[in-house]
N, C-alpha and C positions, 0 to 999 in steps of 0.2 A: 406606553415609550418602549418599546425593545432595546435592552441594555444586552450586554457580553463582554466579557469578560476571556478573554483568548488564551490560554497560555503559551503557546506558539512557539514552542525549545526555548524557554525563556521566561521573562519576567510578565506580571498580567498586563493584556492590551484591553485598555477600554474601546471598545463600537459601542456607541450612542444615537438611538435614533427618537426624535421630536417631533408630533407630532398637534402639541398644543403645547398652550401656556406653561401649564405643569410639566411639561417635557422637557419645555425650555428651561427650565428654571435650571434643572438639572445642568442641565449642558453649561448653562453661566454659569453657576457654581464650578464645573470642572475647569472653564477656562480664565476663571479672576485669577489676572496677575499671568496671565500668558503673554508674553512679547511676540509683535508682532512684526518682520519687516512694509512697509510699506512694497518692498517690490513683490513680497509674499504675498498681495491680495487681487482677484484677478474677477471680471465679471463677463462671461457668457453670453450679452444677448441672446443673441443665435438659439442657444439653450434654455434660456431661463435661468443663468446658473451660476452662483455668485459660492468664489471659492478662495482662504486661505490657509494659509501653514504656519503652523502656532507652533512657538516654544513655551510648554505650560508646566507649571508649577504640579506637581502629584499630591495633593489635597489627598487621596483617596488612602492614599499607604496605609499600612497599621503604625502603631505606636513605634515599634522598636527603625523600622523606616525610614519615620519620617522626621524623628530626630537631624538623623542624615538630611535629610531634603534630598527630592529628586526631579527632575525632568525628562520630556519626554517630546519630541516631535508630536502631533496632532495635526491632523487635517480639520477642515469643517466645511462644508456644503449647504449651500441652502438652494433649495430647489424653488421652481413658480415665482422667480423673481423677474420684475417686468422694468425695473429700472432701480439704478444706485444714486444715491447723492450721497457727497462727502462734503464735512465740516471742519475749518479749521485745522486744513494738512493738503499736503500738493501730490495727487495720485504720481506723480512723476521724480517724486523726490524718493527712487527707489529704498535707500539705505537711512530713511530714518528711518527706528525704533520706535513703536506704541507700545504701551502694555495697554492690556482691556481688561475692562473693569467688568462692567457686566454684558451680557446680552439678552434683551426683553422684548414686547411688544405691542404692540398698540394696534387699533383697527386696520387694518391693508398696508402693515408696515411691522418689521420688523427692524432692532436697534440694535447697533454693534458702540457700545461707549465708551474710550479710550480717557486714559487719567490727560489732566493739559485740558481737557474742555472737546477734542478732537470728537468726531462720528461720526457713524455711516447708516443709512438709509435707507433699507431694502427693500422697495413696495411691493408686494405681493399679497396674490388673493389667498396667503392660506399659510399656517406654518409648516414644512417638510427640512430637515436639516438631518445632518448625520453627520456625528463627528468619529475619527476613528485614530487612533494613534498606529504611531508608525518607528520603527529605528529602536534602538536600541536608547532606554534611558540611563542617566549618566548621574552621578552626585552632583551635587550645590550642596554649602554652605551658606550658601545665599538665601534664607527667607524672607517670605512676602510680609511687611512688616504694614498693620492699618493703625494706625492713630487712635481710634474708637475703641479695638481690642483692650487696650488699657484699662480705660474709661471703668466698664464692667465692674 
């Protein structure tokens, strides 16, 4: 995995590249709990490219900053995509906000799984994804909560 955090005159910005399942697991962890507007999802069949913009929680923050919590805008680009299938949401519902739970691969496809059962299946001959933060992060007092975290 190619990973770079860039100071870029402000907070560190992630730039990740995934080419296999292990790399994709890192991108999935980074994007867990990201909020995505349906209107910020696009597929460019002529370029075999799928793109979305996400408002993600910065799980990678150090302990001090993680107490406050921050969010940042990130772009996810998936290349080599030959088809896109959607489940349980209307792509014309541009204002619908979905919460991304996981990004995973199976032979021949990459899945984006959202809360509430919605998902996107990207037909692909292989994994090639890029995640790039952009813009300035902002503080949030709302931290993602997962009920199973309390069980351990």
